[in-house]
Kinemage of the C-alpha trace (Angstrom):
@kinemage 1
@onewidth
@group {chain A} dominant
@subgroup {mainchain}
@vectorlist {calphas} color= white
{ca unk a 1} P 52.598 67.211 -148.983
{ca unk a 2} L 49.098 68.647 -149.340
{ca unk a 3} L 48.352 72.245 -148.493
{ca unk a 4} L 45.830 73.193 -145.823
{ca unk a 5} L 43.218 74.270 -148.331
{ca unk a 6} L 43.307 70.802 -149.892
{ca unk a 7} L 43.090 69.091 -146.497
{ca unk a 8} L 40.108 71.287 -145.637
{ca unk a 9} L 38.331 70.682 -148.963
{ca unk a 10} L 38.754 66.922 -148.700
{ca unk a 11} L 37.501 66.822 -145.114
{ca unk a 12} L 34.608 69.167 -145.844
{ca unk a 13} L 33.653 67.047 -148.851
{ca unk a 14} L 33.646 63.832 -146.809
{ca unk a 15} L 31.469 65.466 -144.163
{ca unk a 16} L 29.006 67.246 -146.444
{ca unk a 17} L 28.523 64.510 -149.040
{ca unk a 18} L 24.788 64.118 -149.500
{ca unk a 19} L 22.006 66.213 -148.054
{ca unk a 20} L 21.159 63.709 -145.293
{ca unk a 21} L 24.734 63.542 -144.039
{ca unk a 22} L 25.080 67.322 -144.233
{ca unk a 23} L 21.906 67.729 -142.175
{ca unk a 24} L 23.165 65.216 -139.585
{ca unk a 25} L 26.460 67.092 -139.323
{ca unk a 26} L 24.766 70.460 -138.890
{ca unk a 27} L 22.372 69.023 -136.268
{ca unk a 28} L 25.309 67.537 -134.365
{ca unk a 29} L 27.232 70.800 -134.592
{ca unk a 30} L 24.373 72.833 -133.121
{ca unk a 31} L 23.842 70.270 -130.350
{ca unk a 32} L 27.521 70.610 -129.452
{ca unk a 33} L 27.618 74.383 -129.796
{ca unk a 34} L 24.504 75.217 -127.753
{ca unk a 35} L 25.597 72.804 -125.013
{ca unk a 36} L 28.744 74.899 -124.425
{ca unk a 37} L 27.012 77.597 -122.396
{ca unk a 38} L 23.593 78.861 -121.323
{ca unk a 39} L 24.414 82.133 -123.108
{ca unk a 40} L 24.802 80.342 -126.433
{ca unk a 41} L 21.706 78.224 -125.833
{ca unk a 42} L 19.692 81.389 -125.126
{ca unk a 43} L 20.762 82.911 -128.449
{ca unk a 44} L 19.161 79.965 -130.267
{ca unk a 45} L 16.086 79.489 -128.052
{ca unk a 46} L 13.630 80.948 -130.577
{ca unk a 47} L 15.510 80.103 -133.748
{ca unk a 48} L 14.168 78.229 -136.749
{ca unk a 49} L 16.943 75.642 -136.723
{ca unk a 50} L 16.254 74.364 -140.232
{ca unk a 51} L 16.780 77.876 -141.563
{ca unk a 52} L 19.759 78.374 -139.250
{ca unk a 53} L 21.445 75.220 -140.559
{ca unk a 54} L 21.054 76.413 -144.143
{ca unk a 55} L 22.497 79.792 -143.193
{ca unk a 56} L 25.483 78.092 -141.521
{ca unk a 57} L 26.063 75.939 -144.593
{ca unk a 58} L 26.065 79.039 -146.802
{ca unk a 59} L 28.227 80.988 -144.343
{ca unk a 60} L 30.863 78.263 -144.329
{ca unk a 61} L 31.043 78.528 -148.102
{ca unk a 62} L 31.482 82.296 -147.887
{ca unk a 63} L 34.139 81.958 -145.183
{ca unk a 64} L 36.016 79.523 -147.405
{ca unk a 65} L 35.754 81.967 -150.289
{ca unk a 66} L 37.051 84.751 -148.035
{ca unk a 67} L 40.014 82.579 -147.074
{ca unk a 68} L 40.927 82.115 -150.730
{ca unk a 69} L 40.083 85.540 -152.180
{ca unk a 70} L 40.786 87.685 -149.104
{ca unk a 71} L 37.751 89.865 -149.692
{ca unk a 72} L 34.315 89.624 -148.162
{ca unk a 73} L 31.372 88.579 -150.282
{ca unk a 74} L 28.181 90.565 -149.868
{ca unk a 75} L 26.765 87.602 -147.935
{ca unk a 76} L 29.686 87.516 -145.483
{ca unk a 77} L 29.461 91.280 -145.047
{ca unk a 78} L 25.732 91.019 -144.239
{ca unk a 79} L 26.370 88.120 -141.864
{ca unk a 80} L 29.032 90.112 -140.001
{ca unk a 81} L 26.705 93.097 -139.788
{ca unk a 82} L 23.884 90.925 -138.457
{ca unk a 83} L 26.188 89.387 -135.812
{ca unk a 84} L 27.567 92.781 -134.705
{ca unk a 85} L 26.975 94.434 -131.342
{ca unk a 86} L 24.259 96.655 -132.875
{ca unk a 87} L 22.155 93.702 -134.041
{ca unk a 88} L 22.193 90.199 -132.523
{ca unk a 89} L 25.358 90.882 -130.502
{ca unk a 90} L 27.491 87.768 -131.042
{ca unk a 91} L 30.512 88.661 -128.945
{ca unk a 92} L 33.918 87.992 -130.532
{ca unk a 93} L 34.872 85.461 -127.820
{ca unk a 94} L 32.009 83.200 -128.954
{ca unk a 95} L 33.680 82.577 -132.316
{ca unk a 96} L 36.410 80.547 -130.614
{ca unk a 97} L 33.750 78.330 -129.035
{ca unk a 98} L 31.998 78.144 -132.409
{ca unk a 99} L 35.183 76.998 -134.141
{ca unk a 100} L 36.044 74.452 -131.429
{ca unk a 101} L 32.493 73.053 -131.648
{ca unk a 102} L 32.706 72.885 -135.429
{ca unk a 103} L 36.017 71.035 -135.294
{ca unk a 104} L 34.808 68.648 -132.605
{ca unk a 105} L 31.821 67.800 -134.791
{ca unk a 106} L 33.968 67.473 -137.912
{ca unk a 107} L 36.141 64.980 -136.054
{ca unk a 108} L 33.053 62.847 -135.369
{ca unk a 109} L 31.979 62.853 -139.030
{ca unk a 110} L 35.283 62.647 -140.910
{ca unk a 111} L 36.802 59.171 -140.676
{ca unk a 112} L 40.157 60.545 -141.881
{ca unk a 113} L 40.269 63.374 -139.347
{ca unk a 114} L 43.767 64.034 -137.987
{ca unk a 115} L 45.761 66.812 -136.376
{ca unk a 116} L 46.715 67.997 -139.868
{ca unk a 117} L 43.046 68.130 -140.872
{ca unk a 118} L 42.163 69.982 -137.668
{ca unk a 119} L 44.849 72.548 -138.373
{ca unk a 120} L 43.520 72.903 -141.918
{ca unk a 121} L 40.035 73.731 -140.598
{ca unk a 122} L 41.551 76.309 -138.245
{ca unk a 123} L 43.799 77.883 -140.909
{ca unk a 124} L 41.093 78.066 -143.579
{ca unk a 125} L 38.378 79.484 -141.305
{ca unk a 126} L 40.666 81.895 -139.401
{ca unk a 127} L 40.438 84.790 -141.910
{ca unk a 128} L 36.619 84.688 -141.916
{ca unk a 129} L 36.501 84.544 -138.131
{ca unk a 130} L 38.931 87.470 -137.928
{ca unk a 131} L 36.632 89.406 -140.266
{ca unk a 132} L 33.565 88.650 -138.123
{ca unk a 133} L 35.376 89.702 -134.944
{ca unk a 134} L 36.707 92.869 -136.566
{ca unk a 135} L 33.250 93.943 -137.741
{ca unk a 136} L 31.640 93.434 -134.303
{ca unk a 137} L 32.009 97.061 -133.191
{ca unk a 138} L 32.097 98.690 -136.609
{ca unk a 139} L 29.212 100.753 -137.985
{ca unk a 140} L 27.147 99.200 -140.742
{ca unk a 141} L 28.350 99.713 -144.273
{ca unk a 142} L 31.209 98.737 -146.443
{ca unk a 143} L 34.816 99.093 -145.327
{ca unk a 144} L 36.758 101.219 -147.806
{ca unk a 145} L 40.493 101.287 -148.331
{ca unk a 146} L 41.960 104.752 -148.522
{ca unk a 147} L 44.751 105.429 -150.964
{ca unk a 148} L 47.669 106.391 -148.745
{ca unk a 149} L 49.799 107.507 -151.670
{ca unk a 150} L 51.746 104.275 -152.015
{ca unk a 151} L 52.979 103.394 -155.446
{ca unk a 152} L 53.787 99.946 -156.701
């Protein structure tokens, strides 16, 4: 049996193969996402969508990396800071709508989409989404671990 990371990679690869297909997927995702609520639509009203699609593509890569390495890249850290309450104010509840919209769009573009593939998308992206939600109310800057005196 394949692991969820493999299911995700295979699905993601089928969806993102070729620049034209990737662009179609990202267009379809944003159509789905902004249609979910007037609040979401308002957040994108004055957005350069070509630039936004490229940023989403890069962010997905960094979220995948976070899922594997369990540490935030500088890009993911900056993205979380930008989406925080103090900047563009993307409320944590909107990430669930974002993920559902992403999965709905993936289902349209991946001919081998299944419940197992859906779960893989959810499992792989969950750590990055948790990071984004966590950083919403945190001050800007890097999160530091404090040595609590534990010894290995």
